[in-house]
Residue frames as a rotation matrix with the C-alpha (Angstrom) as fourth column:
MET 1
-0.996 -0.092 0.001 -28.99
-0.092 0.990 -0.105 107.04
0.009 -0.105 -0.994 -1.22
ALA 2
-0.107 0.992 -0.067 -32.48
-0.926 -0.075 0.370 105.66
0.362 0.102 0.926 -1.94
VAL 3
-0.479 0.114 0.870 -34.20
-0.436 0.830 -0.348 102.61
-0.762 -0.546 -0.348 -0.59
ARG 4
-0.240 0.260 -0.935 -34.77
-0.946 0.154 0.285 100.07
0.219 0.953 0.209 -3.15
ALA 5
0.384 0.325 0.865 -36.20
-0.495 0.863 -0.105 96.38
-0.780 -0.388 0.492 -3.45
VAL 6
-0.458 -0.596 -0.659 -34.39
-0.888 0.326 0.323 93.67
0.022 0.734 -0.679 -5.06
ARG 7
0.644 0.701 0.305 -36.26
-0.697 0.703 -0.144 90.46
-0.316 -0.120 0.941 -6.03
GLY 8
-0.394 -0.735 -0.552 -34.92
-0.881 0.473 -0.001 87.00
0.261 0.486 -0.834 -6.54
ALA 9
0.632 0.591 0.502 -35.67
-0.700 0.713 0.042 83.23
-0.333 -0.378 0.864 -6.52
VAL 10
-0.537 -0.740 -0.404 -34.20
-0.831 0.545 0.107 79.83
0.141 0.393 -0.909 -6.79
GLN 11
0.592 0.712 -0.377 -35.58
-0.688 0.690 0.224 76.42
0.420 0.127 0.899 -7.36
LEU 12
-0.161 -0.648 0.744 -34.19
-0.862 0.460 0.215 73.68
-0.482 -0.607 -0.632 -5.19
GLU 13
-0.473 -0.050 -0.879 -33.60
-0.621 0.726 0.294 70.16
0.624 0.686 -0.375 -6.43
ARG 14
-0.044 0.437 -0.898 -34.75
0.579 0.744 0.333 68.63
0.814 -0.505 -0.286 -3.20
ASP 15
0.671 0.438 0.599 -36.00
-0.383 -0.487 0.785 69.54
0.635 -0.756 -0.159 0.32
ASP 16
0.418 -0.700 -0.579 -32.70
0.810 0.576 -0.113 69.25
0.412 -0.421 0.808 2.14
ALA 17
0.871 -0.046 -0.490 -31.27
0.315 -0.711 0.628 71.67
-0.377 -0.702 -0.604 4.73
GLU 18
-0.078 -0.990 -0.121 -27.74
0.331 -0.140 0.933 71.69
-0.940 0.032 0.338 3.44
HIS 19
-0.425 0.039 0.904 -28.97
0.899 -0.094 0.427 72.02
0.102 0.995 0.005 -0.24
MET 20
0.661 0.724 0.197 -31.23
0.723 -0.685 0.090 74.89
0.200 0.083 -0.976 0.81
GLN 21
0.643 -0.439 -0.628 -28.43
0.285 -0.624 0.728 76.66
-0.711 -0.647 -0.276 2.60
GLU 22
-0.514 -0.752 0.413 -26.01
0.599 0.030 0.800 76.30
-0.614 0.659 0.435 -0.49
GLN 23
-0.312 0.367 0.876 -28.65
0.928 -0.080 0.364 77.46
0.204 0.927 -0.315 -2.96
VAL 24
0.812 0.583 -0.012 -30.21
0.564 -0.780 0.273 80.37
0.150 -0.228 -0.962 -0.99
GLY 25
0.359 -0.770 -0.527 -26.65
0.295 -0.442 0.847 81.44
-0.886 -0.459 0.068 -0.08
GLU 26
-0.593 -0.525 0.610 -25.71
0.738 -0.051 0.673 81.49
-0.322 0.850 0.417 -3.82
LEU 27
0.221 0.743 0.631 -28.84
0.847 -0.467 0.254 83.58
0.483 0.478 -0.733 -4.55
LEU 28
0.848 0.186 -0.497 -28.05
0.442 -0.766 0.468 86.08
-0.294 -0.616 -0.731 -1.83
THR 29
-0.105 -0.972 -0.208 -24.39
0.377 -0.233 0.897 86.36
-0.920 0.016 0.391 -2.95
ALA 30
-0.496 -0.057 0.867 -25.44
0.866 -0.103 0.489 86.89
0.061 0.993 0.100 -6.58
ILE 31
0.681 0.685 0.258 -27.83
0.658 -0.727 0.194 89.72
0.321 0.038 -0.946 -5.49
LEU 32
0.655 -0.427 -0.624 -25.13
0.186 -0.709 0.680 91.52
-0.733 -0.561 -0.385 -3.61
GLU 33
-0.345 -0.903 0.255 -22.56
0.488 0.059 0.871 90.98
-0.802 0.425 0.420 -6.26
ARG 34
-0.340 0.275 0.899 -24.72
0.939 0.048 0.341 91.90
0.051 0.960 -0.274 -9.16
ASN 35
0.700 0.620 0.354 -25.91
0.552 -0.785 0.281 95.11
0.452 -0.002 -0.892 -7.50
GLY 36
-0.176 -0.882 0.437 -22.66
0.199 -0.466 -0.862 96.14
0.964 -0.064 0.258 -6.03
LEU 37
0.540 0.498 0.679 -23.91
-0.550 -0.401 0.732 95.81
0.636 -0.769 0.057 -2.49
LEU 38
-0.722 -0.656 -0.221 -22.47
-0.170 0.478 -0.862 94.87
0.671 -0.585 -0.456 0.91
ALA 39
-0.268 0.666 -0.696 -24.21
0.808 0.549 0.214 93.37
0.525 -0.505 -0.685 3.83
ASP 40
-0.732 -0.089 -0.675 -24.11
0.544 -0.673 -0.501 96.85
-0.410 -0.734 0.541 5.36
ASP 41
-0.901 0.399 -0.171 -26.48
-0.420 -0.699 0.579 98.12
0.111 0.593 0.797 2.64
LEU 42
-0.519 0.738 -0.432 -29.18
0.433 0.662 0.611 95.62
0.737 0.130 -0.663 3.51
ILE 43
-0.443 0.568 0.694 -32.25
-0.785 -0.619 0.005 96.98
0.433 -0.543 0.720 5.37
SER 44
-0.041 0.559 0.828 -34.33
-0.633 0.627 -0.454 93.78
-0.773 -0.543 0.328 5.58
VAL 45
-0.786 -0.106 -0.609 -34.88
-0.582 0.458 0.671 90.56
0.208 0.882 -0.422 3.82
TRP 46
0.197 0.937 0.287 -38.16
-0.825 0.317 -0.467 88.72
-0.529 -0.145 0.836 3.28
PHE 47
-0.905 -0.351 -0.240 -38.04
-0.425 0.767 0.482 85.04
0.015 0.538 -0.843 2.21
THR 48
0.325 0.914 0.245 -40.93
-0.881 0.386 -0.273 82.90
-0.344 -0.127 0.930 1.12
ALA 49
-0.833 -0.546 0.090 -40.76
-0.485 0.798 0.356 79.12
-0.266 0.253 -0.930 0.50
THR 50
-0.198 0.797 -0.571 -43.31
-0.648 0.331 0.686 76.96
0.735 0.506 0.451 -1.30
PRO 51
0.466 0.523 0.714 -45.31
-0.883 0.234 0.406 74.69
0.045 -0.820 0.571 0.96
ASP 52
0.936 -0.096 -0.339 -43.20
0.063 0.992 -0.107 71.59
0.346 0.079 0.935 0.00
LEU 53
-0.123 -0.983 0.133 -40.06
0.095 -0.146 -0.985 73.07
0.988 -0.108 0.111 1.54
HIS 54
0.759 0.458 0.464 -39.77
-0.341 -0.327 0.881 72.43
0.555 -0.827 -0.092 5.30
SER 55
0.427 -0.772 -0.472 -36.13
0.732 0.601 -0.321 71.19
0.531 -0.208 0.821 6.04
ASP 56
-0.381 -0.684 -0.622 -34.90
0.900 -0.429 -0.081 74.46
-0.211 -0.590 0.779 7.23
PHE 57
0.618 0.543 -0.569 -35.55
0.440 -0.838 -0.322 78.25
-0.652 -0.051 -0.756 7.24
PRO 58
0.561 -0.419 0.713 -34.19
0.712 -0.195 -0.675 80.05
0.422 0.887 0.189 4.18
ALA 59
0.850 -0.190 0.491 -33.02
-0.284 -0.951 0.123 82.84
0.444 -0.244 -0.862 6.52
ALA 60
0.802 -0.551 0.229 -30.55
0.124 0.529 0.840 80.35
-0.584 -0.645 0.492 8.03
ALA 61
0.402 -0.681 0.612 -28.49
0.915 0.308 -0.259 80.75
-0.012 0.664 0.747 4.89
ALA 62
0.535 -0.216 0.817 -28.17
0.082 -0.949 -0.304 84.45
0.841 0.229 -0.490 5.26
ARG 63
0.884 -0.225 0.410 -26.94
-0.458 -0.237 0.857 83.99
-0.096 -0.945 -0.313 8.76
ALA 64
0.630 -0.661 0.407 -24.44
0.541 0.750 0.381 81.44
-0.558 -0.020 0.830 7.59
LEU 65
0.335 -0.498 0.800 -23.04
0.705 -0.431 -0.563 84.21
0.626 0.752 0.206 5.11
GLY 66
-0.626 -0.591 -0.508 -22.51
0.779 -0.465 -0.420 86.44
0.012 -0.659 0.752 8.18
ILE 67
-0.522 0.511 0.683 -25.59
-0.081 -0.827 0.556 88.53
0.849 0.235 0.473 7.66
THR 68
-0.454 0.142 -0.880 -26.38
0.800 0.500 -0.332 88.74
0.393 -0.854 -0.341 11.38
ASP 69
-0.740 0.118 -0.663 -27.50
0.388 -0.730 -0.563 92.31
-0.550 -0.673 0.494 12.00
VAL 70
-0.820 0.474 -0.321 -30.27
-0.551 -0.502 0.666 92.52
0.155 0.723 0.673 9.41
PRO 71
-0.205 0.844 0.495 -33.93
-0.618 0.281 -0.734 91.79
-0.759 -0.456 0.465 10.16
LEU 72
-0.875 -0.041 -0.483 -34.90
-0.412 0.587 0.697 88.58
0.255 0.808 -0.531 8.36
ILE 73
-0.158 0.878 0.452 -38.32
-0.673 0.240 -0.700 86.95
-0.723 -0.415 0.553 8.08
CYS 74
-0.976 -0.097 -0.197 -39.61
-0.213 0.640 0.738 83.73
0.054 0.762 -0.645 6.42
ALA 75
-0.168 0.978 0.126 -43.08
-0.687 -0.024 -0.727 82.94
-0.707 -0.208 0.675 5.33
GLN 76
-0.465 0.038 0.884 -44.81
0.432 0.882 0.190 80.25
-0.772 0.471 -0.426 3.22
GLU 77
-0.924 0.159 -0.349 -45.66
-0.383 -0.433 0.816 81.03
-0.021 0.887 0.460 -0.41
LEU 78
0.024 0.999 -0.020 -49.26
-0.870 0.011 -0.494 80.56
-0.493 0.030 0.869 -1.40
ALA 79
-0.617 -0.269 0.740 -50.08
-0.016 0.944 0.330 77.05
-0.787 0.192 -0.586 -2.50
VAL 80
0.123 0.640 -0.759 -51.35
-0.782 -0.408 -0.471 77.70
-0.611 0.651 0.450 -6.01
ALA 81
0.503 0.066 0.862 -52.18
0.227 0.952 -0.205 74.70
-0.834 0.299 0.464 -8.14
GLY 82
0.830 -0.198 0.522 -49.58
0.558 0.244 -0.793 74.24
0.030 0.949 0.313 -10.87
ALA 83
0.779 -0.613 0.128 -47.08
-0.626 -0.767 0.142 76.69
0.011 -0.190 -0.982 -9.37
MET 84
0.185 -0.897 -0.401 -43.34
-0.283 0.342 -0.896 75.79
0.941 0.280 -0.191 -9.60
GLU 85
0.939 0.166 -0.302 -42.31
0.198 0.459 0.866 73.48
0.282 -0.873 0.399 -6.70
ARG 86
0.465 -0.762 -0.451 -39.41
0.870 0.296 0.395 73.86
-0.168 -0.576 0.800 -4.32
VAL 87
0.064 -0.422 0.905 -38.90
0.602 -0.707 -0.372 77.49
0.796 0.568 0.208 -4.75
VAL 88
0.043 -0.161 -0.986 -37.44
0.883 -0.455 0.113 80.04
-0.467 -0.876 0.123 -2.32
ARG 89
0.306 0.077 0.949 -38.17
0.650 -0.745 -0.149 83.61
0.696 0.662 -0.278 -3.19
VAL 90
-0.284 -0.487 -0.826 -36.53
0.904 -0.424 -0.061 86.75
-0.320 -0.764 0.560 -1.64
LEU 91
0.624 0.307 0.718 -37.36
0.490 -0.870 -0.054 90.34
0.608 0.386 -0.694 -1.42
VAL 92
-0.103 -0.804 -0.586 -34.31
0.993 -0.115 -0.018 92.41
-0.053 -0.584 0.810 -0.21
HIS 93
0.924 0.363 0.120 -34.68
0.358 -0.932 0.062 96.00
0.134 -0.014 -0.991 0.92
VAL 94
0.047 -0.997 -0.063 -31.43
0.999 0.047 0.002 97.92
0.001 -0.063 0.998 0.38
GLU 95
0.709 -0.011 -0.706 -29.95
0.070 -0.994 0.086 101.39
-0.702 -0.110 -0.703 0.63
THR 96
-0.023 -0.642 0.767 -28.30
0.867 0.369 0.335 102.09
-0.498 0.672 0.547 -2.81
GLY 97
-0.369 -0.129 -0.920 -27.39
-0.270 -0.933 0.239 104.75
-0.889 0.337 0.309 -5.22
LEU 98
-0.931 -0.001 0.365 -28.78
0.312 0.520 0.795 102.59
-0.190 0.854 -0.484 -7.94
SER 99
-0.530 0.817 -0.226 -31.96
-0.848 -0.514 0.129 103.78
-0.010 0.260 0.966 -9.82
LYS 100
0.238 0.732 0.638 -34.99
-0.527 0.649 -0.549 101.41
-0.816 -0.205 0.540 -9.99
ALA 101
0.930 0.152 -0.334 -34.03
-0.367 0.397 -0.841 100.57
0.005 0.905 0.425 -13.48
GLY 102
0.029 -0.991 -0.134 -30.45
-0.806 0.056 -0.590 99.95
0.592 0.124 -0.796 -12.48
ILE 103
0.045 0.070 0.997 -31.47
-0.840 0.542 0.000 97.13
-0.541 -0.837 0.083 -9.99
ALA 104
-0.451 -0.200 -0.870 -30.42
-0.660 0.731 0.174 93.55
0.601 0.652 -0.462 -11.12
HIS 105
0.393 0.607 0.691 -33.18
-0.863 0.502 0.050 91.15
-0.317 -0.616 0.721 -9.91
VAL 106
-0.598 -0.766 -0.234 -31.64
-0.798 0.595 0.094 87.68
0.067 0.243 -0.968 -9.69
TYR 107
0.682 0.702 0.207 -33.59
-0.668 0.713 -0.213 84.44
-0.297 0.007 0.955 -10.69
LEU 108
-0.460 -0.866 0.194 -31.28
-0.785 0.499 0.368 81.31
-0.415 0.017 -0.909 -10.59
GLY 109
-0.908 -0.027 0.418 -31.71
0.090 0.962 0.258 78.18
-0.409 0.272 -0.871 -12.70
ALA 110
-0.622 0.713 0.323 -35.30
0.673 0.276 0.686 77.26
0.400 0.645 -0.652 -13.59
ALA 111
0.002 0.539 -0.842 -36.66
0.785 -0.523 -0.332 80.09
-0.619 -0.660 -0.425 -11.33
ALA 112
-0.900 -0.287 -0.329 -35.67
0.039 -0.803 0.595 82.47
-0.435 0.522 0.734 -14.16
GLY 113
-0.769 0.609 0.194 -39.00
0.465 0.325 0.824 81.33
0.438 0.724 -0.533 -15.67
LEU 114
-0.131 0.727 -0.674 -41.00
0.948 -0.108 -0.301 82.90
-0.291 -0.679 -0.674 -12.92
ARG 115
0.603 0.270 -0.750 -40.20
0.213 -0.961 -0.175 86.46
-0.769 -0.054 -0.638 -13.98
LYS 116
0.133 -0.445 0.886 -38.91
0.983 0.170 -0.063 86.58
-0.123 0.879 0.460 -17.52
ASP 117
0.698 0.298 0.651 -39.63
0.489 -0.863 -0.129 90.29
0.523 0.409 -0.748 -17.58
ILE 118
0.832 -0.361 0.421 -37.23
-0.536 -0.718 0.445 91.16
0.141 -0.596 -0.791 -14.75
ALA 119
0.851 -0.491 0.187 -34.74
0.263 0.706 0.658 88.27
-0.455 -0.510 0.730 -14.51
GLN 120
0.492 -0.748 -0.445 -31.11
-0.813 -0.578 0.074 88.91
-0.313 0.325 -0.892 -15.13
């Protein structure tokens, strides 16, 4: 087993706690499924949210999925002029047998435009 990092992001339609939980939950579920991971494979999860998102913590979506024994942290993304709005990004550290090249980074919806080089 190796420690790997999986990237992902999703753009929200609006700053609403329920919508954030739904969309971030979908992102986390896609990361797990596309990489053949279980919650037990998670080491830690870093979330960032753009400054225009303040209705809830993105980590609340992980807790709602039952990810309760993994360290989670939320931070604010840099406020860069012209950057995509209402984006939650995630960096998930996992234990996996996958190679670096075998990792599926997940960018949902419009957020796929953020990293066209690695988005699946």
